[in-house]
MDAnalysis code that builds the backbone (N, CA, C; Angstrom):
import MDAnalysis as mda
import numpy as np

u = mda.Universe.empty(408, n_residues=136, atom_resindex=np.repeat(np.arange(136), 3), trajectory=True)
u.add_TopologyAttr("name", ["N", "CA", "C"] * 136)
u.add_TopologyAttr("resid", np.arange(1, 137))
u.add_TopologyAttr("resname", ["UNK", "UNK", "UNK", "UNK", "UNK", "UNK", "UNK", "UNK", "UNK", "UNK", "UNK", "UNK", "UNK", "UNK", "UNK", "UNK", "UNK", "UNK", "UNK", "UNK", "UNK", "UNK", "UNK", "UNK", "UNK", "UNK", "UNK", "UNK", "UNK", "UNK", "UNK", "UNK", "UNK", "UNK", "UNK", "UNK", "UNK", "UNK", "UNK", "UNK", "UNK", "UNK", "UNK", "UNK", "UNK", "UNK", "UNK", "UNK", "UNK", "UNK", "UNK", "UNK", "UNK", "UNK", "UNK", "UNK", "UNK", "UNK", "UNK", "UNK", "UNK", "UNK", "UNK", "UNK", "UNK", "UNK", "UNK", "UNK", "UNK", "UNK", "UNK", "UNK", "UNK", "UNK", "UNK", "UNK", "UNK", "UNK", "UNK", "UNK", "UNK", "UNK", "UNK", "UNK", "UNK", "UNK", "UNK", "UNK", "UNK", "UNK", "UNK", "UNK", "UNK", "UNK", "UNK", "UNK", "UNK", "UNK", "UNK", "UNK", "UNK", "UNK", "UNK", "UNK", "UNK", "UNK", "UNK", "UNK", "UNK", "UNK", "UNK", "UNK", "UNK", "UNK", "UNK", "UNK", "UNK", "UNK", "UNK", "UNK", "UNK", "UNK", "UNK", "UNK", "UNK", "UNK", "UNK", "UNK", "UNK", "UNK", "UNK", "UNK", "UNK", "UNK", "UNK", "UNK"])
u.atoms.positions = np.array([
    [-7.878, -31.156, -9.206],
    [-7.231, -29.980, -9.758],
    [-7.681, -28.751, -8.973],
    [-6.737, -27.897, -8.666],
    [-7.028, -26.684, -7.901],
    [-7.839, -25.703, -8.737],
    [-8.662, -24.946, -8.056],
    [-9.554, -23.986, -8.704],
    [-8.874, -22.619, -8.811],
    [-9.122, -21.935, -9.933],
    [-8.624, -20.581, -10.164],
    [-9.812, -19.693, -10.507],
    [-10.131, -18.732, -9.635],
    [-11.255, -17.818, -9.870],
    [-10.914, -16.676, -10.824],
    [-9.653, -16.461, -11.112],
    [-9.250, -15.303, -11.920],
    [-9.213, -15.672, -13.395],
    [-10.001, -14.970, -14.176],
    [-10.150, -15.274, -15.596],
    [-9.744, -14.071, -16.438],
    [-9.133, -14.323, -17.580],
    [-8.790, -13.211, -18.461],
    [-10.042, -12.646, -19.123],
    [-9.975, -11.402, -19.532],
    [-11.100, -10.684, -20.117],
    [-10.766, -10.328, -21.560],
    [-11.734, -10.513, -22.443],
    [-11.628, -10.106, -23.856],
    [-10.451, -10.768, -24.564],
    [-10.332, -12.085, -24.416],
    [-9.231, -12.807, -25.060],
    [-9.671, -13.591, -26.291],
    [-10.957, -13.551, -26.606],
    [-11.457, -14.297, -27.754],
    [-11.034, -13.690, -29.082],
    [-11.078, -14.506, -30.117],
    [-10.741, -14.041, -31.465],
    [-11.683, -12.897, -31.839],
    [-11.121, -11.818, -32.336],
    [-11.919, -10.670, -32.744],
    [-12.442, -9.844, -31.579],
    [-11.838, -9.977, -30.407],
    [-12.287, -9.215, -29.234],
    [-12.229, -7.714, -29.525],
    [-13.153, -6.983, -28.928],
    [-13.251, -5.536, -29.116],
    [-12.198, -4.841, -28.253],
    [-10.961, -4.829, -28.761],
    [-9.862, -4.171, -28.059],
    [-9.064, -3.323, -29.045],
    [-8.459, -2.283, -28.531],
    [-7.596, -1.423, -29.330],
    [-6.382, -2.231, -29.782],
    [-5.914, -1.997, -31.013],
    [-4.725, -2.700, -31.509],
    [-3.506, -2.298, -30.676],
    [-2.508, -3.155, -30.665],
    [-1.311, -2.866, -29.867],
    [-0.614, -1.583, -30.321],
    [-0.425, -1.352, -31.626],
    [0.213, -0.087, -32.029],
    [-0.592, 1.145, -31.588],
    [-1.925, 1.081, -31.722],
    [-2.754, 2.210, -31.282],
    [-2.685, 2.372, -29.766],
    [-2.633, 1.261, -29.050],
    [-2.557, 1.301, -27.587],
    [-1.259, 1.972, -27.131],
    [-0.156, 1.597, -27.762],
    [1.140, 2.154, -27.379],
    [1.252, 3.638, -27.712],
    [0.485, 4.106, -28.705],
    [0.498, 5.520, -29.093],
    [-0.550, 6.350, -28.350],
    [-1.362, 5.721, -27.533],
    [-2.469, 6.399, -26.862],
    [-1.955, 7.340, -25.764],
    [-2.275, 8.644, -25.844],
    [-1.833, 9.579, -24.806],
    [-2.325, 9.182, -23.409],
    [-3.501, 8.602, -23.325],
    [-4.067, 8.222, -22.025],
    [-3.278, 7.103, -21.357],
    [-2.383, 6.455, -22.083],
    [-1.583, 5.382, -21.494],
    [-0.752, 5.908, -20.321],
    [-0.323, 7.140, -20.396],
    [0.463, 7.739, -19.315],
    [-0.399, 8.418, -18.260],
    [-1.485, 9.035, -18.685],
    [-2.275, 9.853, -17.758],
    [-3.563, 9.196, -17.294],
    [-3.995, 8.165, -17.979],
    [-5.276, 7.538, -17.662],
    [-6.399, 8.172, -18.469],
    [-7.548, 7.534, -18.464],
    [-8.695, 8.038, -19.214],
    [-9.361, 9.174, -18.444],
    [-9.860, 10.142, -19.193],
    [-10.649, 11.213, -18.582],
    [-12.111, 10.973, -18.912],
    [-12.995, 11.591, -18.193],
    [-14.437, 11.369, -18.354],
    [-14.866, 11.537, -19.807],
    [-15.550, 10.526, -20.324],
    [-16.104, 10.583, -21.671],
    [-15.104, 10.442, -22.793],
    [-13.860, 10.085, -22.512],
    [-12.820, 10.063, -23.542],
    [-12.373, 8.670, -23.974],
    [-12.718, 7.624, -23.271],
    [-12.231, 6.285, -23.603],
    [-13.285, 5.521, -24.386],
    [-12.847, 4.921, -25.476],
    [-13.758, 4.055, -26.230],
    [-13.861, 2.712, -25.516],
    [-14.880, 1.955, -25.851],
    [-15.021, 0.627, -25.235],
    [-13.828, -0.250, -25.582],
    [-13.276, -0.113, -26.789],
    [-12.114, -0.907, -27.186],
    [-10.896, -0.555, -26.334],
    [-10.752, 0.721, -25.978],
    [-9.626, 1.135, -25.139],
    [-9.781, 0.607, -23.710],
    [-10.979, 0.711, -23.168],
    [-11.230, 0.192, -21.818],
    [-11.037, -1.321, -21.799],
    [-11.545, -1.998, -22.822],
    [-11.389, -3.452, -22.906],
    [-9.919, -3.853, -22.977],
    [-9.110, -3.061, -23.697],
    [-7.677, -3.353, -23.801],
    [-7.018, -3.254, -22.419],
    [-7.351, -2.209, -21.664],
    [-6.784, -2.043, -20.321],
    [-7.195, -3.204, -19.415],
    [-8.459, -3.579, -19.480],
    [-8.944, -4.696, -18.664],
    [-8.281, -6.006, -19.087],
    [-8.138, -6.202, -20.394],
    [-7.533, -7.446, -20.868],
    [-6.080, -7.556, -20.418],
    [-5.321, -6.466, -20.542],
    [-3.913, -6.553, -20.159],
    [-3.762, -6.896, -18.678],
    [-4.541, -6.268, -17.836],
    [-4.446, -6.547, -16.397],
    [-4.968, -7.940, -16.058],
    [-6.104, -8.307, -16.626],
    [-6.710, -9.593, -16.271],
    [-5.942, -10.772, -16.857],
    [-5.323, -10.589, -18.007],
    [-4.550, -11.654, -18.639],
    [-3.388, -12.074, -17.742],
    [-2.630, -11.097, -17.263],
    [-1.487, -11.400, -16.402],
    [-1.957, -11.965, -15.065],
    [-3.006, -11.370, -14.498],
    [-3.537, -11.865, -13.221],
    [-4.002, -13.310, -13.360],
    [-4.699, -13.617, -14.448],
    [-5.200, -14.974, -14.662],
    [-4.054, -15.965, -14.858],
    [-3.033, -15.546, -15.606],
    [-1.890, -16.431, -15.845],
    [-1.150, -16.732, -14.543],
    [-0.903, -15.712, -13.742],
    [-0.210, -15.910, -12.472],
    [-1.046, -16.753, -11.513],
    [-2.342, -16.505, -11.488],
    [-3.229, -17.284, -10.616],
    [-3.276, -18.748, -11.056],
    [-3.329, -18.997, -12.368],
    [-3.382, -20.375, -12.854],
    [-2.076, -21.108, -12.567],
    [-0.957, -20.437, -12.783],
    [0.341, -21.025, -12.449],
    [0.374, -21.401, -10.963],
    [-0.080, -20.473, -10.122],
    [-0.081, -20.699, -8.676],
    [-0.966, -21.880, -8.301],
    [-2.165, -21.936, -8.870],
    [-3.081, -23.041, -8.575],
    [-2.507, -24.369, -9.061],
    [-1.976, -24.376, -10.275],
    [-1.448, -25.620, -10.853],
    [-0.244, -26.136, -10.082],
    [0.691, -25.264, -9.764],
    [1.923, -25.691, -9.108],
    [1.742, -25.968, -7.617],
    [0.924, -25.160, -6.944],
    [0.761, -25.340, -5.497],
    [-0.281, -26.398, -5.163],
    [-1.201, -26.657, -6.115],
    [-2.286, -27.595, -5.856],
    [-3.355, -27.017, -4.947],
    [-3.317, -25.713, -4.739],
    [-4.278, -25.047, -3.861],
    [-5.181, -24.127, -4.679],
    [-6.421, -23.971, -4.225],
    [-7.356, -23.074, -4.900],
    [-6.878, -21.633, -4.777],
    [-7.032, -20.883, -5.868],
    [-6.767, -19.445, -5.865],
    [-8.121, -18.774, -6.032],
    [-8.630, -18.255, -4.927],
    [-9.992, -17.730, -4.891],
    [-9.997, -16.206, -4.905],
    [-11.060, -15.648, -5.451],
    [-11.246, -14.196, -5.466],
    [-11.848, -13.783, -4.126],
    [-11.014, -13.881, -3.073],
    [-11.504, -13.610, -1.720],
    [-10.800, -12.426, -1.054],
    [-9.914, -11.763, -1.781],
    [-9.226, -10.596, -1.242],
    [-8.123, -10.903, -0.248],
    [-7.762, -12.176, -0.080],
    [-6.739, -12.575, 0.889],
    [-5.356, -12.482, 0.238],
    [-4.774, -11.289, 0.268],
    [-3.491, -11.059, -0.382],
    [-2.371, -11.877, 0.252],
    [-2.290, -11.906, 1.571],
    [-1.218, -12.666, 2.221],
    [-1.366, -14.164, 1.954],
    [-2.602, -14.647, 1.888],
    [-2.831, -16.053, 1.555],
    [-2.389, -16.375, 0.139],
    [-2.667, -15.458, -0.788],
    [-2.246, -15.668, -2.176],
    [-0.724, -15.653, -2.283],
    [-0.085, -14.745, -1.581],
    [1.378, -14.680, -1.615],
    [1.979, -15.980, -1.077],
    [1.401, -16.540, -0.035],
    [1.885, -17.816, 0.506],
    [1.722, -18.934, -0.527],
    [0.580, -18.942, -1.217],
    [0.357, -19.960, -2.256],
    [1.321, -19.763, -3.421],
    [1.552, -18.507, -3.785],
    [2.471, -18.208, -4.878],
    [3.892, -18.642, -4.506],
    [4.293, -18.412, -3.265],
    [5.616, -18.850, -2.804],
    [5.740, -20.370, -2.874],
    [4.687, -21.068, -2.490],
    [4.684, -22.534, -2.580],
    [4.795, -22.977, -4.033],
    [4.121, -22.263, -4.928],
    [4.167, -22.603, -6.352],
    [5.572, -22.403, -6.906],
    [6.195, -21.278, -6.588],
    [7.552, -21.021, -7.071],
    [8.533, -22.048, -6.517],
    [8.283, -22.535, -5.318],
    [9.142, -23.547, -4.716],
    [9.140, -24.859, -5.474],
    [8.142, -25.080, -6.318],
    [8.075, -26.309, -7.113],
    [9.025, -26.253, -8.308],
    [9.356, -25.041, -8.754],
    [10.181, -24.887, -9.949],
    [11.606, -24.431, -9.671],
    [11.843, -23.892, -8.487],
    [13.144, -23.322, -8.198],
    [13.705, -23.912, -6.913],
    [14.979, -24.209, -6.943],
    [15.661, -24.748, -5.771],
    [15.886, -23.621, -4.769],
    [15.736, -23.922, -3.502],
    [16.011, -22.918, -2.481],
    [17.502, -22.587, -2.480],
    [17.812, -21.403, -2.039],
    [19.189, -20.947, -2.003],
    [20.013, -21.847, -1.084],
    [21.158, -22.280, -1.576],
    [22.034, -23.162, -0.816],
    [23.284, -22.389, -0.401],
    [23.588, -22.367, 0.881],
    [24.704, -21.578, 1.398],
    [26.052, -22.045, 0.848],
    [26.227, -23.348, 0.663],
    [27.488, -23.864, 0.138],
    [27.700, -23.411, -1.301],
    [26.651, -23.528, -2.114],
    [26.773, -23.090, -3.504],
    [26.953, -21.582, -3.600],
    [26.311, -20.848, -2.704],
    [26.468, -19.395, -2.680],
    [27.906, -19.018, -2.348],
    [28.520, -19.730, -1.413],
    [29.916, -19.464, -1.057],
    [30.834, -19.715, -2.248],
    [30.602, -20.802, -2.965],
    [31.416, -21.094, -4.149],
    [31.188, -20.062, -5.248],
    [29.949, -19.647, -5.414],
    [29.626, -18.670, -6.461],
    [30.268, -17.319, -6.184],
    [30.576, -17.037, -4.938],
    [31.184, -15.761, -4.587],
    [32.669, -15.677, -4.892],
    [33.278, -16.769, -5.292],
    [34.706, -16.767, -5.605],
    [34.931, -16.312, -7.041],
    [35.986, -15.552, -7.237],
    [36.358, -15.145, -8.598],
    [37.070, -16.323, -9.257],
    [36.674, -16.655, -10.461],
    [37.311, -17.772, -11.154],
    [38.510, -17.267, -11.941],
    [39.424, -18.151, -12.199],
    [40.598, -17.801, -12.977],
    [41.442, -19.034, -13.218],
    [42.390, -18.877, -14.101],
    [43.287, -19.983, -14.413],
    [44.131, -20.323, -13.189],
    [44.364, -21.581, -12.998],
    [45.223, -22.087, -11.925],
    [44.745, -21.671, -10.532],
    [43.442, -21.668, -10.331],
    [42.850, -21.379, -9.020],
    [42.094, -22.613, -8.548],
    [42.167, -22.875, -7.250],
    [41.513, -24.037, -6.670],
    [40.667, -23.589, -5.481],
    [39.357, -23.842, -5.535],
    [38.526, -23.485, -4.385],
    [38.666, -24.535, -3.278],
    [38.496, -24.095, -2.045],
    [38.516, -25.007, -0.903],
    [37.616, -24.422, 0.181],
    [37.208, -25.256, 1.113],
    [36.311, -24.805, 2.176],
    [37.112, -24.424, 3.410],
    [36.784, -23.261, 3.958],
    [37.467, -22.747, 5.150],
    [36.633, -22.957, 6.402],
    [35.418, -23.396, 6.229],
    [34.499, -23.621, 7.333],
    [33.164, -24.060, 6.770],
    [32.179, -24.131, 7.640],
    [30.848, -24.541, 7.206],
    [30.257, -23.470, 6.285],
    [30.019, -23.804, 5.041],
    [29.433, -22.909, 4.043],
    [30.266, -21.658, 3.793],
    [31.568, -21.756, 3.945],
    [32.475, -20.668, 3.582],
    [33.588, -21.252, 2.736],
    [34.007, -20.493, 1.740],
    [35.000, -21.008, 0.805],
    [36.102, -19.988, 0.588],
    [37.250, -20.504, 0.233],
    [38.392, -19.681, -0.126],
    [38.975, -20.198, -1.425],
    [40.067, -19.585, -1.826],
    [40.676, -19.962, -3.090],
    [42.194, -19.883, -2.944],
    [42.875, -20.812, -3.582],
    [44.334, -20.812, -3.544],
    [44.861, -21.042, -4.956],
    [46.127, -20.733, -5.135],
    [46.754, -20.981, -6.432],
    [47.008, -22.473, -6.592],
    [46.834, -22.953, -7.787],
    [47.103, -24.353, -8.107],
    [48.329, -24.388, -9.013],
    [49.420, -24.908, -8.492],
    [50.675, -24.955, -9.244],
    [50.689, -26.170, -10.162],
    [51.689, -26.232, -11.013],
    [51.816, -27.392, -11.898],
    [52.080, -28.655, -11.078],
    [52.804, -28.536, -9.974],
    [53.040, -29.687, -9.091],
    [51.712, -30.149, -8.498],
    [50.903, -29.212, -8.063],
    [49.586, -29.554, -7.520],
    [48.715, -30.244, -8.552],
    [48.745, -29.756, -9.792],
    [47.966, -30.400, -10.856],
    [48.466, -31.818, -11.098],
    [49.778, -32.017, -11.046],
    [50.335, -33.362, -11.238],
    [49.874, -34.304, -10.131],
    [49.859, -33.830, -8.889],
    [49.431, -34.670, -7.761],
    [47.960, -35.041, -7.912],
    [47.141, -34.073, -8.243],
    [45.707, -34.338, -8.416],
    [45.471, -35.323, -9.554],
    [46.290, -35.257, -10.595],
    [46.105, -36.105, -11.765],
    [46.601, -37.529, -11.604],
    [47.299, -37.836, -10.513],
    [47.815, -39.192, -10.304],
    [46.680, -40.148, -9.977],
    [46.748, -41.340, -10.549],
    [45.719, -42.354, -10.320],
    [45.855, -42.983, -8.940],
    [47.059, -43.071, -8.418],
    [47.241, -43.678, -7.090],
    [48.378, -43.036, -6.348],
])
């Protein structure tokens, strides 16, 4: 199992953090804390929010990529690992599907390919529908 050095802070039951309603009403949320003005619960809340997301993203990256996510300051290395992790859950963009997705859909329309990974659309008449529907 890949290692993740990033851990969430103050996530235990009864952690010393400001409540969410108080946090959202805090004037310092927009301006930041000034000297001598932040309680430990407020500072802990800020640290928890940042570390929680960082830890979750790092764990996802480690789990999906199978590579260690280390606290080594290597931002480009982490981005490469994160890209590898996302590649495990999402299909890469396909030019053929993108061409089809670019067509406007509508009644009696038939998509067709005009070239490699390019598509067009034509009207489908009742005669055309009858031909397509024939078994032989």
